[in-house]
N, C-alpha and C positions, 0 to 999 in steps of 0.2 A: 223110351221117348223118341218121337220122330226126329230124324236128323236135321230137318229144316228148322225145327223149334230150337234145337241145340245151337245151330249156326246163328240163329236170330239172337239167342241169349248171349252168345259169345260176342257178337257184334255190338250189342247194347252195352255189355260190360266194358269193351274197349272204348266205346264212345264216352262212357262215364269216367273212365280213367283219364282220357284226354281232357275232358272238361275239368276234372280235378286239378290236373297239371296246369291248365290255362288259368284256373282260378288262383292257384298258388303263385304263378308268375305275375298275375295282376296285383296281388297283395304285395309282392316283393317290390314291384315297380313303385307302388304307392309309398312304401316305406322308404325307398331310396329318394324319392322326390321330396318327402317331408323332412328327411334327415339332412338333405343337401340344401334345402331352401327353407330355413326356419324363420318365423316372424320374431323379431327382436324388439323388446320394449325396455327402455331405461326410464328411471323415475327420479324425481326430486325427493329431498328428504321429507317433504310434506305429503308424499304419496301420489302426487300428481305426475302424469306422464310427461317426460321431458322430450323424448324422441321415439319414433316407431318406424320400423322398416324391415326388410328382409335381408337375411344373411345366407349366402350360398358359398360353399367351399371356403368358409371362414372370412369372407369379405362382403362388404355392403353392396347390394345390387338392387336395381329397381328404384321405385319412388320411396323417399324417406320424408317424414313429416316431423316438425319440431314445434314445441309448445312453450309458452311462458308458464311460470309457476302457478299463475291463477287459472290455467287451463285454456287461455286464449291461443289461437293458432298463431305461430310465429313465422312459419314459412317452410321452405324446403325445395327439394328437386330430386333429380335422379343420380344414382351411382352406377358405375359399370366397373366391375372388378375392383371395388374399393375406392374408385376415383370419381369425383364429381364431374358430371357431364351434362351438356344441354342447358336449358334455361332454369335458373333458380330465382325464386322470389322470397323476399323477407318483408315482414309487416311490423308496424308499430303495435303497441299493446291495444290501441283503440281500433285496430282493424284497417287503418290506412296503410297503403303501400309504402314501404321504406326504401327498398332498392330492388332492381331487377336487371339481370344480365345473363350472359352465357359463360359456362365453364367448358374448357377443353383440356383433357388430360389433367384434371384436378386444379387447373389454374384459371383465374378470371381472364376472359379473352373477348375482344370486341368492345362495343360501346355498353357502358353501364349507366343507368339512370338512378337518381336518388331523390327522395321526397321528404318533406317535413310532415309532422303528424297532423297538420291541418289540410294536407292534400296538395299543397303547392310544391313545385319542384324545387329541390335544394341544390341540385347540381347534375352534371353529366360529364363523361370523359371516356377515353378509349384506353384499353389495356392490350398489351401484346404479351401473351404467355405470362400473365401476372404482373407485368411491369407497365406503369403509366407511361403513355406517349402522347405527344401533340398537346393541344390546348384543353385544359380542364376549366370549367366555369361553375361557379357556386353562387347561390342566391340566398338572401335573407328569407325568413318565413313569410314576409309580406310580399314576396315576389320581386323585390328590388335587387339588382345586381350587387353581389358582395365582393367577389374577387375573380380574377382570371390569371391562370398560371400555366406555364408551358413546361412540358416534361419530355425527356428523351431517354429511352431505355431504362425507365424507372428512376431517373435522376431529375431533380428540379433544375431547370435552366433559366427561368425568367418569371418574375412576378410582374404581370402587366398592369394590374389595377387593384384598388381596394377602396370600398365605400361603406358608409353606414346605411341604415335603413331609410335614410332620407336622401340618399345619393350624394352625400357630402364626402369628398375625397379625403382619405386617411393616409397616414404615413405607412408605407409598405415595409419599412425596415431598411437594413443596410445591404440586403442581398444583391450581389453582382457577380456574374460569371460563375455561378455555382457555390459561392461562398458568402457568408454573412448571416444576418438575422432576418426572420420573417415575423411580423407582428399579427396577432390574431385579435379580433374585436367581436363584441356582441352587436346586436341590431341597433343599439343606441350609440354606438361608437366608443363604448368603454373598452379599454385594453384588457384582454383576458390573459394573454400569455405572449411571451417572446421566445421563439425557438430558433436554434442555430443550425446552419447547414455548412457542410464542408464537402467540396467536390460534388455538390448536388445531392448529398445524402444527409438525412436528419441525424444529428449527433446528440442533441439534448433539447 
């Protein structure tokens, strides 16, 4: 056999061997990717999906979605190394926005907005590393102001106002300087509950 032919065959064989090695490396990379970043699904007892997202290195990462038991979208947001980050949104079962805000290092941070299931805003306020600060304002489902409260480092400091759905002023409770009771009402002004605070923290 001609020496040139032998050299050509040898070169082709070496090329095929290199291609085989590259192919094996490619498949190995694919295996590593899929084993380190698996799609995770969790289910309700009725078989409907409760949440879905990616797990990498044993922690939640990327976008995660949550669902009600009837299959309607409930909301979600992004994880980074198992911690919530960036904007998260939650919805009522009828599809109306319920709340929206930012997470930083797995804690609510910055301004959060809340909504009734009829689309009207139910309230808004600011958090610092998961703790309420400054003035928080809440509204009845008809859009009328319900109550204004002031917070500092996660502790309630003052109840400014409280009204029913017709703007009639209601008894706020005995709360003063971080201690006492706060009364909660429905839109008609009916007393729902009386809760107690001590040093600005809810105790019962």
